[in-house]
Structures are given as C-alpha cells and as structure tokens.
NUTORKE-374498 format. One line per field, with one value per atom (N, C-alpha, C): residue number from 1; residue in one letter; atom name; x, y, z. Coordinates in nm, 2 decimals, always signed. Layout:
N
seq	NUM, ...
type	A, ...
atom	CA, ...
x	X, ...
y	Y, ...
z	Z, ...
//
This chain:
177
seq	1, 1, 1, 2, 2, 2, 3, 3, 3, 4, 4, 4, 5, 5, 5, 6, 6, 6, 7, 7, 7, 8, 8, 8, 9, 9, 9, 10, 10, 10, 11, 11, 11, 12, 12, 12, 13, 13, 13, 14, 14, 14, 15, 15, 15, 16, 16, 16, 17, 17, 17, 18, 18, 18, 19, 19, 19, 20, 20, 20, 21, 21, 21, 22, 22, 22, 23, 23, 23, 24, 24, 24, 25, 25, 25, 26, 26, 26, 27, 27, 27, 28, 28, 28, 29, 29, 29, 30, 30, 30, 31, 31, 31, 32, 32, 32, 33, 33, 33, 34, 34, 34, 35, 35, 35, 36, 36, 36, 37, 37, 37, 38, 38, 38, 39, 39, 39, 40, 40, 40, 41, 41, 41, 42, 42, 42, 43, 43, 43, 44, 44, 44, 45, 45, 45, 46, 46, 46, 47, 47, 47, 48, 48, 48, 49, 49, 49, 50, 50, 50, 51, 51, 51, 52, 52, 52, 53, 53, 53, 54, 54, 54, 55, 55, 55, 56, 56, 56, 57, 57, 57, 58, 58, 58, 59, 59, 59, 60, 60, 60, 61, 61, 61, 62, 62, 62, 63, 63, 63, 64, 64, 64, 65, 65, 65, 66, 66, 66, 67, 67, 67, 68, 68, 68, 69, 69, 69, 70, 70, 70, 71, 71, 71, 72, 72, 72, 73, 73, 73, 74, 74, 74, 75, 75, 75, 76, 76, 76, 77, 77, 77, 78, 78, 78, 79, 79, 79, 80, 80, 80, 81, 81, 81, 82, 82, 82, 83, 83, 83, 84, 84, 84, 85, 85, 85, 86, 86, 86, 87, 87, 87, 88, 88, 88, 89, 89, 89, 90, 90, 90, 91, 91, 91, 92, 92, 92, 93, 93, 93, 94, 94, 94, 95, 95, 95, 96, 96, 96, 97, 97, 97, 98, 98, 98, 99, 99, 99, 100, 100, 100, 101, 101, 101, 102, 102, 102, 103, 103, 103, 104, 104, 104, 105, 105, 105, 106, 106, 106, 107, 107, 107, 108, 108, 108, 109, 109, 109, 110, 110, 110, 111, 111, 111, 112, 112, 112, 113, 113, 113, 114, 114, 114, 115, 115, 115, 116, 116, 116, 117, 117, 117, 118, 118, 118, 119, 119, 119, 120, 120, 120, 121, 121, 121, 122, 122, 122, 123, 123, 123, 124, 124, 124, 125, 125, 125, 126, 126, 126, 127, 127, 127, 128, 128, 128, 129, 129, 129, 130, 130, 130, 131, 131, 131, 132, 132, 132, 133, 133, 133, 134, 134, 134, 135, 135, 135, 136, 136, 136, 137, 137, 137, 138, 138, 138, 139, 139, 139, 140, 140, 140, 141, 141, 141, 142, 142, 142, 143, 143, 143, 144, 144, 144, 145, 145, 145, 146, 146, 146, 147, 147, 147, 148, 148, 148, 149, 149, 149, 150, 150, 150, 151, 151, 151, 152, 152, 152, 153, 153, 153, 154, 154, 154, 155, 155, 155, 156, 156, 156, 157, 157, 157, 158, 158, 158, 159, 159, 159, 160, 160, 160, 161, 161, 161, 162, 162, 162, 163, 163, 163, 164, 164, 164, 165, 165, 165, 166, 166, 166, 167, 167, 167, 168, 168, 168, 169, 169, 169, 170, 170, 170, 171, 171, 171, 172, 172, 172, 173, 173, 173, 174, 174, 174, 175, 175, 175, 176, 176, 176, 177, 177, 177
type	M, M, M, R, R, R, Y, Y, Y, W, W, W, K, K, K, L, L, L, L, L, L, I, I, I, F, F, F, T, T, T, V, V, V, A, A, A, L, L, L, A, A, A, L, L, L, S, S, S, A, A, A, S, S, S, G, G, G, C, C, C, A, A, A, M, M, M, R, R, R, D, D, D, A, A, A, G, G, G, L, L, L, A, A, A, D, D, D, N, N, N, Q, Q, Q, P, P, P, A, A, A, G, G, G, A, A, A, S, S, S, S, S, S, A, A, A, G, G, G, A, A, A, G, G, G, S, S, S, T, T, T, S, S, S, D, D, D, A, A, A, G, G, G, Q, Q, Q, A, A, A, G, G, G, S, S, S, T, T, T, T, T, T, P, P, P, A, A, A, P, P, P, P, P, P, P, P, P, V, V, V, K, K, K, M, M, M, V, V, V, A, A, A, E, E, E, F, F, F, D, D, D, D, D, D, I, I, I, P, P, P, V, V, V, P, P, P, A, A, A, D, D, D, L, L, L, K, K, K, R, R, R, N, N, N, D, D, D, D, D, D, L, L, L, S, S, S, F, F, F, V, V, V, Y, Y, Y, E, E, E, A, A, A, P, P, P, G, G, G, V, V, V, T, T, T, M, M, M, G, G, G, V, V, V, I, I, I, T, T, T, Y, Y, Y, S, S, S, G, G, G, Y, Y, Y, Y, Y, Y, K, K, K, G, G, G, A, A, A, S, S, S, I, I, I, A, A, A, K, K, K, F, F, F, Y, Y, Y, R, R, R, S, S, S, Q, Q, Q, M, M, M, P, P, P, T, T, T, Y, Y, Y, G, G, G, W, W, W, Q, Q, Q, F, F, F, L, L, L, N, N, N, A, A, A, F, F, F, S, S, S, E, E, E, G, G, G, N, N, N, Q, Q, Q, Y, Y, Y, M, M, M, V, V, V, A, A, A, F, F, F, L, L, L, K, K, K, A, A, A, N, N, N, R, R, R, S, S, S, C, C, C, I, I, I, I, I, I, N, N, N, I, I, I, D, D, D, E, E, E, G, G, G, A, A, A, I, I, I, S, S, S, T, T, T, K, K, K, V, V, V, T, T, T, I, I, I, K, K, K, V, V, V, G, G, G, P, P, P, T, T, T, S, S, S, A, A, A, S, S, S, T, T, T, G, G, G, T, T, T, V, V, V, P, P, P, N, N, N, L, L, L, R, R, R, Y, Y, Y, E, E, E, V, V, V, G, G, G, H, H, H
atom	N, CA, C, N, CA, C, N, CA, C, N, CA, C, N, CA, C, N, CA, C, N, CA, C, N, CA, C, N, CA, C, N, CA, C, N, CA, C, N, CA, C, N, CA, C, N, CA, C, N, CA, C, N, CA, C, N, CA, C, N, CA, C, N, CA, C, N, CA, C, N, CA, C, N, CA, C, N, CA, C, N, CA, C, N, CA, C, N, CA, C, N, CA, C, N, CA, C, N, CA, C, N, CA, C, N, CA, C, N, CA, C, N, CA, C, N, CA, C, N, CA, C, N, CA, C, N, CA, C, N, CA, C, N, CA, C, N, CA, C, N, CA, C, N, CA, C, N, CA, C, N, CA, C, N, CA, C, N, CA, C, N, CA, C, N, CA, C, N, CA, C, N, CA, C, N, CA, C, N, CA, C, N, CA, C, N, CA, C, N, CA, C, N, CA, C, N, CA, C, N, CA, C, N, CA, C, N, CA, C, N, CA, C, N, CA, C, N, CA, C, N, CA, C, N, CA, C, N, CA, C, N, CA, C, N, CA, C, N, CA, C, N, CA, C, N, CA, C, N, CA, C, N, CA, C, N, CA, C, N, CA, C, N, CA, C, N, CA, C, N, CA, C, N, CA, C, N, CA, C, N, CA, C, N, CA, C, N, CA, C, N, CA, C, N, CA, C, N, CA, C, N, CA, C, N, CA, C, N, CA, C, N, CA, C, N, CA, C, N, CA, C, N, CA, C, N, CA, C, N, CA, C, N, CA, C, N, CA, C, N, CA, C, N, CA, C, N, CA, C, N, CA, C, N, CA, C, N, CA, C, N, CA, C, N, CA, C, N, CA, C, N, CA, C, N, CA, C, N, CA, C, N, CA, C, N, CA, C, N, CA, C, N, CA, C, N, CA, C, N, CA, C, N, CA, C, N, CA, C, N, CA, C, N, CA, C, N, CA, C, N, CA, C, N, CA, C, N, CA, C, N, CA, C, N, CA, C, N, CA, C, N, CA, C, N, CA, C, N, CA, C, N, CA, C, N, CA, C, N, CA, C, N, CA, C, N, CA, C, N, CA, C, N, CA, C, N, CA, C, N, CA, C, N, CA, C, N, CA, C, N, CA, C, N, CA, C, N, CA, C, N, CA, C, N, CA, C, N, CA, C, N, CA, C, N, CA, C, N, CA, C, N, CA, C, N, CA, C, N, CA, C, N, CA, C, N, CA, C, N, CA, C, N, CA, C, N, CA, C, N, CA, C, N, CA, C, N, CA, C, N, CA, C, N, CA, C, N, CA, C, N, CA, C, N, CA, C, N, CA, C, N, CA, C, N, CA, C, N, CA, C, N, CA, C, N, CA, C, N, CA, C, N, CA, C, N, CA, C, N, CA, C, N, CA, C, N, CA, C
x	-2.98, -3.05, -2.96, -3.02, -3.00, -2.86, -2.83, -2.65, -2.55, -2.59, -2.52, -2.54, -2.66, -2.69, -2.59, -2.59, -2.50, -2.37, -2.33, -2.15, -2.12, -2.20, -2.20, -2.19, -2.32, -2.27, -2.14, -2.10, -1.99, -1.86, -1.82, -1.74, -1.75, -1.83, -1.80, -1.82, -1.83, -1.80, -1.68, -1.61, -1.47, -1.40, -1.42, -1.35, -1.35, -1.47, -1.51, -1.43, -1.42, -1.39, -1.22, -1.17, -1.02, -0.96, -1.04, -1.01, -0.97, -1.09, -1.10, -1.01, -0.86, -0.76, -0.71, -0.65, -0.58, -0.44, -0.37, -0.21, -0.13, +0.01, +0.13, +0.18, +0.21, +0.31, +0.40, +0.48, +0.63, +0.71, +0.67, +0.77, +0.75, +0.63, +0.62, +0.63, +0.78, +0.79, +0.82, +0.90, +0.91, +0.81, +0.66, +0.58, +0.48, +0.40, +0.39, +0.22, +0.17, +0.05, -0.10, -0.15, -0.23, -0.21, -0.08, -0.02, -0.03, +0.02, -0.02, +0.11, +0.04, +0.17, +0.18, +0.28, +0.34, +0.28, +0.26, +0.25, +0.40, +0.34, +0.45, +0.59, +0.56, +0.71, +0.80, +0.71, +0.80, +0.91, +0.98, +1.12, +1.08, +1.17, +1.14, +1.26, +1.27, +1.40, +1.40, +1.48, +1.48, +1.60, +1.67, +1.79, +1.82, +1.65, +1.65, +1.65, +1.74, +1.78, +1.62, +1.65, +1.55, +1.44, +1.45, +1.35, +1.39, +1.34, +1.33, +1.26, +1.30, +1.25, +1.18, +1.06, +0.95, +1.00, +1.01, +1.01, +0.93, +0.94, +0.85, +0.77, +0.64, +0.56, +0.56, +0.56, +0.62, +0.49, +0.60, +0.59, +0.52, +0.45, +0.40, +0.40, +0.45, +0.47, +0.35, +0.29, +0.22, +0.20, +0.14, +0.19, +0.19, +0.13, +0.19, +0.34, +0.39, +0.50, +0.57, +0.68, +0.71, +0.85, +0.85, +0.94, +0.83, +0.78, +0.65, +0.62, +0.63, +0.59, +0.46, +0.40, +0.26, +0.30, +0.21, +0.24, +0.11, +0.19, +0.13, -0.03, -0.05, -0.17, -0.31, -0.28, -0.41, -0.40, -0.54, -0.63, -0.69, -0.61, -0.64, -0.80, -0.79, -0.98, -0.97, -0.98, -0.99, -1.09, -1.22, -1.34, -1.26, -1.21, -1.13, -1.00, -0.98, -0.79, -0.80, -0.72, -0.74, -0.54, -0.55, -0.41, -0.39, -0.29, -0.31, -0.18, -0.17, -0.06, -0.03, +0.07, +0.09, +0.25, +0.30, +0.43, +0.53, +0.63, +0.70, +0.66, +0.52, +0.47, +0.36, +0.35, +0.24, +0.28, +0.15, +0.07, -0.03, -0.10, -0.20, -0.26, -0.36, -0.38, -0.44, -0.39, -0.45, -0.48, -0.56, -0.59, -0.63, -0.58, -0.55, -0.67, -0.65, -0.75, -0.73, -0.69, -0.65, -0.68, -0.64, -0.64, -0.47, -0.44, -0.33, -0.37, -0.28, -0.28, -0.23, -0.27, -0.23, -0.09, -0.02, +0.09, +0.22, +0.16, +0.27, +0.31, +0.14, +0.18, +0.30, +0.21, +0.33, +0.51, +0.48, +0.66, +0.69, +0.62, +0.65, +0.69, +0.69, +0.65, +0.77, +0.77, +0.89, +1.04, +1.08, +1.13, +1.16, +1.05, +1.05, +1.11, +1.06, +1.06, +1.17, +1.30, +1.39, +1.48, +1.45, +1.52, +1.48, +1.38, +1.36, +1.37, +1.49, +1.54, +1.48, +1.32, +1.27, +1.35, +1.38, +1.40, +1.27, +1.25, +1.20, +1.13, +1.03, +1.03, +1.00, +0.82, +0.76, +0.70, +0.61, +0.54, +0.45, +0.28, +0.25, +0.12, +0.11, -0.03, -0.16, -0.24, -0.32, -0.46, -0.44, -0.57, -0.48, -0.60, -0.57, -0.55, -0.47, -0.49, -0.35, -0.25, -0.11, -0.13, -0.02, +0.06, +0.23, +0.21, +0.39, +0.44, +0.53, +0.59, +0.73, +0.71, +0.85, +0.86, +1.04, +1.04, +1.17, +1.14, +1.23, +1.23, +1.40, +1.37, +1.31, +1.23, +1.09, +0.98, +0.99, +0.75, +0.82, +0.69, +0.67, +0.58, +0.53, +0.44, +0.41, +0.30, +0.19, +0.13, +0.13, +0.06, +0.00, -0.13, -0.24, -0.28, -0.28, -0.32, -0.43, -0.58, -0.66, -0.72, -0.71, -0.75, -0.88, -0.94, -1.10, -1.13, -1.23, -1.28, -1.26, -1.33, -1.32, -1.16, -1.13, -0.99, -0.95, -0.80, -0.72, -0.71, -0.75, -0.70, -0.63, -0.57, -0.40, -0.43, -0.41, -0.42, -0.28, -0.26, -0.07, -0.11, -0.06, -0.06, +0.03, +0.09, +0.21, +0.17, +0.27, +0.25, +0.36, +0.43, +0.55, +0.57, +0.70, +0.72, +0.72, +0.75, +0.73, +0.90, +0.96, +1.09, +1.10, +1.03, +1.01, +0.94, +0.86, +0.77, +0.87, +0.96, +1.02, +0.97, +0.84, +0.73, +0.69, +0.71, +0.61, +0.48, +0.41, +0.29, +0.27, +0.11, +0.03, -0.04, -0.04, -0.08, -0.20, -0.22, -0.32, -0.41, -0.58, -0.69, -0.79, -0.81, -0.92, -1.08, -1.10, -1.27, -1.37, -1.46, -1.48, -1.41, -1.31, -1.23, -1.24
y	+3.60, +3.49, +3.35, +3.38, +3.23, +3.26, +3.40, +3.40, +3.32, +3.37, +3.32, +3.15, +3.10, +2.94, +2.86, +3.00, +2.95, +2.93, +3.00, +3.04, +2.91, +2.91, +2.84, +2.67, +2.63, +2.50, +2.55, +2.58, +2.62, +2.61, +2.64, +2.60, +2.46, +2.41, +2.30, +2.23, +2.24, +2.13, +2.09, +2.22, +2.26, +2.21, +2.20, +2.16, +1.96, +1.96, +1.81, +1.76, +1.80, +1.76, +1.75, +1.89, +1.85, +1.78, +1.69, +1.63, +1.48, +1.44, +1.31, +1.31, +1.40, +1.43, +1.26, +1.19, +1.12, +1.17, +1.10, +1.13, +1.07, +1.11, +1.03, +0.97, +0.84, +0.80, +0.80, +0.90, +1.02, +0.95, +0.89, +0.92, +0.96, +1.01, +1.10, +1.23, +1.23, +1.29, +1.42, +1.37, +1.51, +1.63, +1.58, +1.70, +1.67, +1.79, +1.71, +1.65, +1.70, +1.60, +1.65, +1.64, +1.77, +1.79, +1.74, +1.82, +1.68, +1.73, +1.61, +1.53, +1.39, +1.34, +1.28, +1.20, +1.17, +0.99, +0.92, +0.80, +0.67, +0.60, +0.50, +0.43, +0.52, +0.44, +0.56, +0.68, +0.78, +0.83, +0.93, +0.97, +1.08, +1.18, +1.29, +1.39, +1.51, +1.57, +1.60, +1.48, +1.50, +1.54, +1.66, +1.68, +1.91, +1.90, +2.06, +2.12, +2.21, +2.30, +2.36, +2.31, +2.35, +2.22, +2.10, +1.98, +1.93, +1.90, +1.77, +1.66, +1.56, +1.42, +1.36, +1.36, +1.30, +1.14, +1.18, +1.03, +0.92, +0.82, +0.71, +0.71, +0.60, +0.61, +0.51, +0.51, +0.36, +0.30, +0.12, -0.02, -0.06, -0.18, -0.30, -0.42, -0.53, -0.63, -0.72, -0.77, -0.85, -0.96, -1.02, -1.09, -1.22, -1.30, -1.47, -1.39, -1.24, -1.33, -1.21, -1.19, -1.09, -1.03, -1.05, -0.99, -0.91, -0.89, -0.80, -0.69, -0.55, -0.44, -0.32, -0.27, -0.24, -0.09, +0.02, +0.16, +0.09, +0.17, +0.12, +0.10, +0.25, +0.24, +0.22, +0.17, +0.05, -0.05, -0.04, -0.09, -0.24, -0.36, -0.54, -0.56, -0.59, -0.64, -0.78, -0.85, -1.00, -1.07, -0.97, -1.04, -1.06, -1.00, -1.05, -1.07, -1.17, -1.22, -1.32, -1.44, -1.55, -1.59, -1.70, -1.72, -1.90, -1.96, -2.11, -2.14, -2.24, -2.26, -2.44, -2.51, -2.65, -2.65, -2.78, -2.76, -2.71, -2.62, -2.60, -2.47, -2.44, -2.30, -2.27, -2.12, -2.05, -1.94, -1.94, -1.82, -1.77, -1.66, -1.59, -1.45, -1.41, -1.25, -1.21, -1.09, -1.01, -0.86, -0.80, -0.68, -0.59, -0.48, -0.34, -0.28, -0.13, -0.03, +0.07, +0.20, +0.35, +0.43, +0.60, +0.67, +0.75, +0.68, +0.73, +0.74, +0.83, +0.80, +0.70, +0.68, +0.49, +0.53, +0.61, +0.65, +0.60, +0.70, +0.72, +0.56, +0.47, +0.38, +0.29, +0.31, +0.25, +0.24, +0.38, +0.40, +0.36, +0.34, +0.29, +0.14, +0.11, -0.08, -0.08, +0.04, +0.03, +0.05, +0.13, +0.17, +0.06, +0.04, -0.08, -0.25, -0.31, -0.42, -0.44, -0.39, -0.46, -0.42, -0.38, -0.38, -0.51, -0.55, -0.68, -0.81, -0.78, -0.92, -0.92, -0.85, -0.83, -0.81, -0.84, -0.81, -0.73, -0.64, -0.53, -0.59, -0.63, -0.75, -0.58, -0.56, -0.49, -0.37, -0.25, -0.24, -0.18, -0.14, -0.09, +0.03, +0.09, +0.23, +0.25, +0.30, +0.32, +0.39, +0.49, +0.54, +0.58, +0.60, +0.53, +0.43, +0.30, +0.17, +0.15, +0.06, +0.06, -0.11, -0.20, -0.32, -0.28, -0.33, -0.36, -0.49, -0.57, -0.72, -0.75, -0.83, -0.86, -0.96, -1.05, -1.17, -1.21, -1.29, -1.31, -1.48, -1.57, -1.70, -1.79, -1.81, -1.92, -1.87, -1.69, -1.70, -1.54, -1.54, -1.39, -1.31, -1.19, -1.10, -0.97, -1.00, -0.89, -0.78, -0.69, -0.58, -0.48, -0.48, -0.44, -0.31, -0.18, -0.11, -0.02, +0.01, +0.05, +0.22, +0.34, +0.45, +0.50, +0.47, +0.53, +0.66, +0.66, +0.84, +0.86, +0.75, +0.76, +0.69, +0.57, +0.49, +0.42, +0.42, +0.30, +0.15, +0.06, -0.06, -0.09, -0.22, -0.27, -0.40, -0.48, -0.60, -0.69, -0.72, -0.82, -0.94, -0.97, -1.17, -1.21, -1.32, -1.37, -1.57, -1.55, -1.76, -1.80, -1.96, -1.98, -1.97, -1.91, -1.94, -2.07, -2.09, -2.23, -2.28, -2.22, -2.26, -2.29, -2.33, -2.36, -2.51, -2.51, -2.67, -2.77, -2.70, -2.73, -2.77, -2.71, -2.73, -2.61, -2.60, -2.47, -2.45, -2.35, -2.30, -2.36, -2.43, -2.42, -2.30, -2.24, -2.05, -2.07, -2.19, -2.22, -2.19, -2.13, -2.15, -2.20, -2.31, -2.31, -2.31, -2.23, -2.28, -2.38, -2.40, -2.54, -2.70, -2.64, -2.81, -2.78
z	+0.92, +0.95, +0.90, +0.73, +0.64, +0.58, +0.60, +0.55, +0.70, +0.85, +0.93, +0.92, +0.86, +0.90, +0.76, +0.64, +0.55, +0.54, +0.62, +0.66, +0.78, +0.88, +0.98, +0.89, +0.83, +0.76, +0.71, +0.61, +0.55, +0.57, +0.71, +0.79, +0.89, +0.90, +0.98, +0.86, +0.73, +0.61, +0.57, +0.60, +0.55, +0.64, +0.80, +0.92, +0.90, +0.87, +0.88, +0.75, +0.64, +0.54, +0.54, +0.60, +0.63, +0.73, +0.82, +0.90, +0.88, +0.70, +0.69, +0.58, +0.57, +0.46, +0.47, +0.38, +0.31, +0.32, +0.42, +0.42, +0.36, +0.33, +0.28, +0.36, +0.33, +0.38, +0.44, +0.40, +0.47, +0.34, +0.23, +0.08, +0.01, -0.01, -0.14, -0.21, -0.26, -0.32, -0.24, -0.14, +0.00, -0.01, -0.07, -0.03, +0.06, +0.16, +0.28, +0.28, +0.33, +0.30, +0.23, +0.13, +0.10, -0.06, -0.08, -0.16, -0.28, -0.42, -0.55, -0.49, -0.57, -0.57, -0.67, -0.77, -0.80, -0.82, -0.96, -0.95, -0.90, -0.89, -0.79, -0.90, -1.06, -1.11, -1.13, -1.11, -1.10, -1.06, -1.05, -0.95, -0.92, -0.80, -0.77, -0.77, -0.74, -0.75, -0.55, -0.55, -0.37, -0.36, -0.44, -0.45, -0.41, -0.43, -0.40, -0.26, -0.27, -0.17, -0.05, +0.06, +0.13, +0.13, +0.08, +0.12, +0.22, +0.27, +0.34, +0.32, +0.39, +0.36, +0.45, +0.48, +0.59, +0.60, +0.77, +0.79, +0.75, +0.75, +0.72, +0.86, +0.81, +0.98, +1.00, +1.15, +1.24, +1.17, +1.16, +1.10, +1.21, +1.14, +1.29, +1.16, +1.19, +1.12, +1.06, +0.93, +0.89, +1.04, +1.10, +1.21, +1.17, +1.03, +1.03, +0.95, +0.87, +0.80, +0.81, +0.91, +1.04, +0.89, +0.82, +0.70, +0.60, +0.61, +0.58, +0.67, +0.61, +0.68, +0.65, +0.77, +0.75, +0.79, +0.74, +0.86, +0.92, +1.07, +1.19, +1.19, +1.18, +1.17, +1.07, +0.99, +0.90, +1.01, +0.95, +1.00, +0.96, +1.01, +0.92, +0.90, +0.84, +0.77, +0.76, +0.90, +0.93, +0.81, +0.80, +0.70, +0.54, +0.54, +0.39, +0.38, +0.53, +0.45, +0.49, +0.45, +0.48, +0.51, +0.54, +0.58, +0.56, +0.48, +0.46, +0.56, +0.66, +0.71, +0.70, +0.66, +0.66, +0.67, +0.64, +0.69, +0.57, +0.61, +0.56, +0.47, +0.43, +0.35, +0.41, +0.42, +0.46, +0.33, +0.30, +0.20, +0.23, +0.18, +0.18, +0.20, +0.18, +0.12, +0.24, +0.27, +0.43, +0.36, +0.41, +0.36, +0.46, +0.48, +0.53, +0.51, +0.52, +0.49, +0.58, +0.53, +0.61, +0.55, +0.60, +0.52, +0.47, +0.36, +0.29, +0.18, +0.09, -0.07, -0.08, -0.22, -0.28, -0.33, -0.38, -0.46, -0.35, -0.22, -0.11, -0.01, -0.03, -0.06, -0.05, -0.18, -0.34, -0.29, -0.28, -0.24, -0.11, -0.01, +0.12, +0.10, +0.02, +0.02, -0.09, -0.18, -0.30, -0.21, -0.08, +0.00, +0.11, +0.18, +0.29, +0.29, +0.15, +0.17, +0.13, +0.08, +0.05, +0.21, +0.26, +0.42, +0.46, +0.45, +0.46, +0.41, +0.32, +0.24, +0.08, +0.07, -0.06, -0.15, -0.30, -0.39, -0.53, -0.58, -0.65, -0.74, -0.81, -0.90, -1.08, -0.97, -1.09, -1.03, -1.03, -1.07, -1.14, -1.16, -1.23, -1.14, -1.22, -1.16, -1.32, -1.25, -1.33, -1.27, -1.24, -1.20, -1.04, -0.93, -0.79, -0.77, -0.88, -0.82, -0.88, -0.77, -0.80, -0.76, -0.81, -0.78, -0.82, -0.63, -0.66, -0.66, -0.70, -0.69, -0.63, -0.56, -0.46, -0.47, -0.46, -0.47, -0.36, -0.30, -0.20, -0.17, -0.22, -0.21, -0.28, -0.20, -0.23, -0.24, -0.24, -0.21, -0.29, -0.33, -0.39, -0.30, -0.33, -0.24, -0.33, -0.38, -0.46, -0.37, -0.37, -0.31, -0.34, -0.37, -0.45, -0.40, -0.44, -0.32, -0.43, -0.38, -0.40, -0.30, -0.36, -0.36, -0.35, -0.27, -0.33, -0.24, -0.25, -0.21, -0.01, +0.02, +0.19, +0.25, +0.19, +0.24, +0.14, +0.17, +0.09, +0.13, +0.03, +0.06, +0.01, +0.10, +0.08, +0.09, -0.01, -0.05, -0.05, +0.05, +0.07, +0.02, -0.09, -0.15, -0.14, -0.08, -0.05, -0.07, -0.15, -0.19, -0.21, -0.21, -0.28, -0.44, -0.47, -0.62, -0.71, -0.80, -0.84, -0.80, -0.77, -0.77, -0.65, -0.56, -0.42, -0.44, -0.54, -0.56, -0.65, -0.70, -0.85, -0.97, -0.92, -1.11, -1.16, -1.23, -1.34, -1.35, -1.26, -1.25, -1.44, -1.39, -1.53, -1.55, -1.63, -1.68, -1.79, -1.83, -1.93, -1.91, -1.95, -1.89, -2.04, -2.02, -2.13, -2.11, -2.23, -2.17, -2.20, -2.11, -2.11, -2.05, -1.99, -1.97, -1.76
//
C-alpha cells in the first residue's frame, strides 16, 4: 500500500511540474520548449537540415507605447508599473510577468524591436538575468529580464534621450551633496 501511495505521489508531482514549465518565446535556438538555450548574445546554427524555426508568439503592444511589443500572454503588473505623460513626452516603467525562459524573451526583443523602428544598442546577460537596450529618434528603451524559479519578470523602461532635450545628462554622483 505504501508503495502505491509513493508511486501516485511521484506521478502527480511529475505531472504538475511539467505543467508549470517555462516556455520559449518561439525564437530560442530553434529548440522545442524545455530544451536548454544559450544566452542572449550567442548565435545559433539555424541552417541545419531538418530544423524548423518556431513562429514567434502572438504579440500585444504596450498600451502607452504603440511601438513596443510584448508576448500576448505576459501579464502586466500595474502595481510595479508607472507612466509619466506631459506635452511632447511619455516615459515610464512597465512590468510584465509570465512563464518564458529569460534567454527566449531577450531573443524575442532582439528580433521584434527593429521591426517597430528601434535600433539595437547592446545586450548583457549574467545567469538568469538579461538586459537589452534600444534607441529610436529621441527615446531609449531598456528591457530587463529576470528569470525566476516560478516566472519571468520583464521590466520595460522608456524615456527621452539627451538628444531630445538638447542637454547632456549629469551622471556624476557625489557622496554628501
């Protein structure tokens, strides 16, 4: 009897864990969900015989910024988001979360943002954290991705560049002033 309880518990645990697995955003090294993927700055051999490129996920646009896509099934976290609007400028921090691999989300943005007129600036990754930056006319967009054990947090930061104000920002920080 004890053997059957242990077997049923193990099967139930395996089924529940597989249902909560993180997905690829359709752009991660042409691998199916659950396969390991490389960091945001790596390249893949997409020309292998028999490999197919998964379609990117359906997208929605950030409500306040009609040129920034988000995978449609990411959920917006309004408690962690804010937007400032004034004549001629809209800036803010918008936070989403969902069940995607961090590297896959970074690749999603590397692929999708240029189609909306954004110029890729740079990308960094360390462990399960990724940062991808873009420029467009008088705005910058920095996307931070933090893959956690349960879900991935995507923070999109949009603001004006110094070119839009005609001034150079003061980035110096002095202790005690």
